[in-house]
RODO-2510 file (C-alpha; in nm, 4 decimals, decimal comma):
residues 230
     n   res          X          Y          Z
     1     m     8,6371     9,3797     7,9723
     2     k     8,9198     9,1461     8,0752
     3     v     9,2486     9,3331     8,1098
     4     g     9,5713     9,1588     8,2072
     5     v     9,9298     9,2605     8,2750
     6     i    10,2154     9,0665     8,1164
     7     l    10,5689     9,0873     8,2536
     8     l    10,8134     8,9929     7,9782
     9     c    11,1411     8,8544     8,1066
    10     r    11,4143     8,6022     8,0401
    11     f    11,7241     8,4901     8,2251
    12     s    11,9627     8,5372     7,9340
    13     s    12,0853     8,8895     7,8657
    14     s    12,3824     8,9997     7,6571
    15     r    12,4723     9,2946     7,8799
    16     l    12,3752     9,1655     8,2244
    17     p    12,3077     8,7891     8,2254
    18     g    12,0666     8,6701     8,4927
    19     k    11,9645     9,0235     8,5909
    20     i    11,6008     8,9263     8,6492
    21     m    11,7109     8,6881     8,9279
    22     r    11,9863     8,9077     9,0747
    23     e    11,9204     8,9607     9,4433
    24     i    11,8771     9,2742     9,6501
    25     n    11,8307     9,2086    10,0215
    26     h    11,8004     8,8352     9,9487
    27     r    11,5137     8,8873     9,7028
    28     p    11,5360     8,8603     9,3216
    29     v    11,4658     9,1597     9,0986
    30     i    11,1607     8,9813     8,9537
    31     d    11,0101     8,9730     9,3025
    32     y    11,0257     9,3514     9,3425
    33     i    10,8770     9,4132     8,9968
    34     t    10,5970     9,1623     9,0572
    35     e    10,5181     9,3073     9,3989
    36     r    10,4921     9,6558     9,2505
    37     i    10,2576     9,5419     8,9729
    38     l    10,0369     9,3563     9,2209
    39     t     9,9675     9,6781     9,4111
    40     v     9,7563     9,7755     9,1093
    41     t     9,6129     9,4472     8,9803
    42     d     9,5535     9,0967     9,1148
    43     r     9,7211     8,7638     9,0447
    44     e     9,4434     8,6433     8,8151
    45     q     9,5083     8,9374     8,5844
    46     f     9,8867     8,8996     8,5894
    47     c    10,1144     8,6681     8,3928
    48     i    10,4902     8,6318     8,3607
    49     a    10,5847     8,5493     8,0008
    50     t    10,9245     8,3882     7,9607
    51     s    11,0736     8,1459     7,7098
    52     t    11,0897     7,7687     7,6681
    53     d    11,4694     7,7874     7,6760
    54     l    11,6267     7,5803     7,9539
    55     s    11,7868     7,8936     8,0955
    56     d    11,4382     8,0186     8,1832
    57     d    11,3453     7,7164     8,3935
    58     i    11,4504     7,9239     8,6939
    59     i    11,1809     8,1826     8,6125
    60     y    10,9189     7,9109     8,5678
    61     k    11,0200     7,7669     8,9059
    62     y    10,9873     8,1120     9,0652
    63     c    10,6317     8,1396     8,9277
    64     q    10,5371     7,7965     9,0606
    65     e    10,6748     7,8721     9,4060
    66     n    10,4891     8,2036     9,4226
    67     d    10,1572     8,0902     9,2729
    68     l    10,1950     8,3114     8,9653
    69     k    10,0741     8,2464     8,6114
    70     c    10,3558     8,1701     8,3704
    71     y    10,3489     8,1455     7,9923
    72     r    10,6479     8,0053     7,8040
    73     g    10,7036     8,0847     7,4385
    74     s    10,9742     8,1850     7,1936
    75     l    11,3032     8,3196     7,3267
    76     t    11,3565     8,5616     7,0381
    77     n    11,0047     8,6306     6,9054
    78     v    10,9012     8,8452     7,2006
    79     a    10,5970     8,9885     7,0216
    80     g    10,4678     8,6374     6,9524
    81     r    10,5246     8,5340     7,3131
    82     f    10,3369     8,8407     7,4363
    83     l    10,0427     8,7794     7,2014
    84     e    10,0213     8,4094     7,2863
    85     a    10,0168     8,4882     7,6595
    86     a     9,7310     8,7355     7,6093
    87     v     9,5304     8,4882     7,3992
    88     e     9,5880     8,1975     7,6380
    89     n     9,4555     8,4066     7,9265
    90     q     9,1598     8,5249     7,7152
    91     w     9,2315     8,8892     7,7898
    92     d     9,0625     9,1565     7,5793
    93     y     9,3553     9,3879     7,6541
    94     a     9,7114     9,3103     7,7545
    95     v     9,9524     9,5499     7,9232
    96     r    10,3233     9,5104     7,8495
    97     i    10,5822     9,5545     8,1232
    98     n    10,9462     9,4713     8,0522
    99     g    11,1624     9,2754     8,2933
   100     d    11,4147     9,5573     8,3234
   101     n    11,1520     9,7983     8,4624
   102     f    11,2478     9,7858     8,8303
   103     f    11,0353    10,0877     8,9258
   104     v    10,7114    10,0345     8,7333
   105     e    10,5235    10,3657     8,7332
   106     t    10,2064    10,2408     8,9002
   107     n    10,0143    10,5646     8,8418
   108     v    10,0458    10,5111     8,4661
   109     l     9,9683    10,1406     8,4952
   110     r     9,6532    10,2199     8,6922
   111     l     9,5479    10,4819     8,4351
   112     f     9,5985    10,2434     8,1432
   113     l     9,4022     9,9672     8,3148
   114     e     9,1146    10,2120     8,3591
   115     k     9,1379    10,3345     7,9977
   116     a     9,1441     9,9775     7,8673
   117     q     8,8260     9,8994     8,0589
   118     t     8,6424    10,1584     7,8479
   119     g     8,7329     9,9728     7,5276
   120     e     8,7914    10,3042     7,3524
   121     y     9,1512    10,2557     7,2356
   122     d     9,3479     9,9948     7,0408
   123     f     9,6895    10,0991     7,1665
   124     l     9,8013    10,2921     7,4750
   125     s    10,1597    10,3981     7,5396
   126     n    10,3688    10,6294     7,7546
   127     t    10,6828    10,5742     7,5437
   128     h    10,5933    10,7272     7,2064
   129     n    10,7364    11,0718     7,2777
   130     k    11,0035    10,9453     7,5203
   131     t    10,9062    11,1795     7,8048
   132     f    10,9239    10,9158     8,0801
   133     p    11,2521    10,7778     8,2154
   134     q    11,3758    10,4497     8,0721
   135     g    11,2465    10,1709     8,2934
   136     m    10,9030    10,3236     8,3462
   137     s    10,7450    10,2125     8,0192
   138     v    10,3828    10,0997     8,0206
   139     e    10,1941     9,9978     7,7058
   140     a     9,8634     9,8242     7,6423
   141     v     9,7010     9,6773     7,3325
   142     r     9,3595     9,5459     7,2428
   143     t     9,4317     9,1777     7,1848
   144     e     9,2120     9,1436     6,8748
   145     f     9,3725     9,4532     6,7213
   146     y     9,7225     9,3252     6,7988
   147     q     9,6455     8,9855     6,6442
   148     k     9,5601     9,1552     6,3141
   149     a     9,8618     9,3858     6,3301
   150     y    10,0905     9,0907     6,4057
   151     l    10,0020     8,9326     6,0715
   152     q    10,1709     9,2306     5,9037
   153     f    10,4977     9,2012     6,0968
   154     s    10,7955     9,1322     5,8715
   155     e    11,1059     9,3050     6,0074
   156     p    11,3210     9,1552     6,2876
   157     e    11,2443     9,4612     6,5030
   158     d    10,8712     9,3902     6,4761
   159     f    10,9161     9,0569     6,6515
   160     e    11,1889     9,1590     6,8945
   161     h    11,0107     9,4711     7,0211
   162     v    10,6422     9,4197     7,1018
   163     t    10,5082     9,7572     6,9861
   164     f    10,7722     9,8653     6,7323
   165     f    10,5390     9,8112     6,4355
   166     l    10,2578    10,0080     6,6005
   167     h    10,4781    10,3104     6,6702
   168     v    10,6215    10,3158     6,3179
   169     n    10,2900    10,2760     6,1357
   170     n    10,0537    10,4688     6,3674
   171     i     9,7654    10,2290     6,3050
   172     g     9,4504    10,1958     6,5126
   173     k     9,3074    10,4338     6,7674
   174     y     9,5858    10,5234     7,0060
   175     f     9,6297    10,7019     7,3375
   176     f     9,9771    10,8450     7,3903
   177     y    10,0446    10,9636     7,7427
   178     d    10,3262    11,2104     7,8126
   179     n    10,5076    11,2974     8,1323
   180     t    10,4010    11,6540     8,2111
   181     t    10,4117    11,6292     8,5911
   182     c    10,7867    11,5787     8,6235
   183     p    10,9715    11,6945     8,3094
   184     e    11,3047    11,6824     8,4953
   185     a    11,2847    11,3036     8,4856
   186     t    11,2826    11,2928     8,1039
   187     g    11,5957    11,1250     7,9725
   188     l    11,6887    10,9518     8,2976
   189     k    11,7415    10,5789     8,3140
   190     f    11,5966    10,3496     8,5796
   191     a    11,5933    10,0375     8,3610
   192     i    11,8324     9,7593     8,4602
   193     d    12,0460     9,6905     8,1530
   194     e    12,3970     9,6986     8,2953
   195     e    12,5761     9,6524     8,6274
   196     k    12,5730    10,0267     8,6979
   197     d    12,1927    10,0313     8,6539
   198     f    12,1535     9,7454     8,8998
   199     l    12,3692     9,9264     9,1557
   200     l    12,1692    10,2485     9,1087
   201     c    11,8375    10,0710     9,1704
   202     k    11,9892     9,9014     9,4735
   203     k    12,0949    10,2409     9,6161
   204     l    11,7549    10,3950     9,5486
   205     l    11,5774    10,1030     9,7110
   206     s    11,7927    10,1293    10,0232
   207     k    11,6977    10,4974    10,0591
   208     m    11,3269    10,4198    10,0304
   209     g    11,3103    10,2068    10,3423
   210     d    10,9976    10,0045    10,4190
   211     n    10,7696    10,2249    10,2058
   212     y    10,9490    10,1421     9,8789
   213     l    10,6237    10,0451     9,7049
   214     g    10,4732    10,3891     9,7620
   215     y    10,7324    10,5885     9,5681
   216     n    10,6246    10,7548     9,2434
   217     m    10,8376    10,9003     8,9648
   218     k    10,8800    11,2434     9,1237
   219     e    10,9805    11,0958     9,4584
   220     i    11,2264    10,8589     9,2910
   221     l    11,3756    11,1561     9,1049
   222     n    11,4303    11,3372     9,4361
   223     l    11,6164    11,0349     9,5728
   224     y    11,8171    11,0130     9,2508
   225     k    11,9331    11,3718     9,2985
   226     q    12,0560    11,2894     9,6479
   227     i    12,2518    10,9890     9,5258
   228     d    12,3953    11,1900     9,2388
   229     h    12,5507    11,4362     9,4824
   230     e    12,6880    11,1899     9,7363
***
C-alpha cells in the first residue's frame, strides 16, 4: 500500500500574508513543518502541494532547493489540488497536513500511516470531534474513495476545505481519533493564522531548544502554560 503525506500551502493569506515563508531563526516556517513530517515518513512519500499562482513560485523554488516533491494546482480549489497531487504520485492513501500546522502531532501522523497501510478505512481524521488543538490536524483518505466523493462536491466549502464534504455526509468507512491523553489541550490554538499565533509558536520553539522535534502535544501544552504565566 502506497501512502503519502501532502502538505497544503500557499504564499497568499488574507490574515497573515507570506506566513509559510516567515522566518524563525533564519529558517522559514515551511522548513520546520517539513522537518517534523520527515521524522515520520521519507521524502519519496512526501509532497508539497501549492498553486500555479505566481505568488507561489517562492514555494516551488524552496522545494527545488531542498529536493522535495512539489505539485502545483488550483489556488482556490484546494480539494482538487490535493486529489491531483495524490493521483500524480500514485498513492493509494494521501494524508492531509495544512500549512498552518507548525507543530504537526507526529504520534497521530504515525498512527494514521500505520492504519492506512492496513487498507481498512476510507477516511481517517483527528478533527471530527474537535478534541485536538487547532494546528494539530491530521487526516487521511483512500485516494480511490476520495475520487468518487469528489464527483459529488458542489458547494464552495467542499472545494475550499479538503474533507468538509466527508464530515458533513459521513460516507465511507471512517476512523475518527479523539484526544483522550491530554484533554486540557482541547480548544487551544497552535495554528499560525495571525501575527499573535506566529509569535506564540516562535516563543514555544525558543523554549524547546535543540530537541524541538521531540516535543509531543502534552509537552507543548506544558510549555504553553509557562508562557501564559510569564
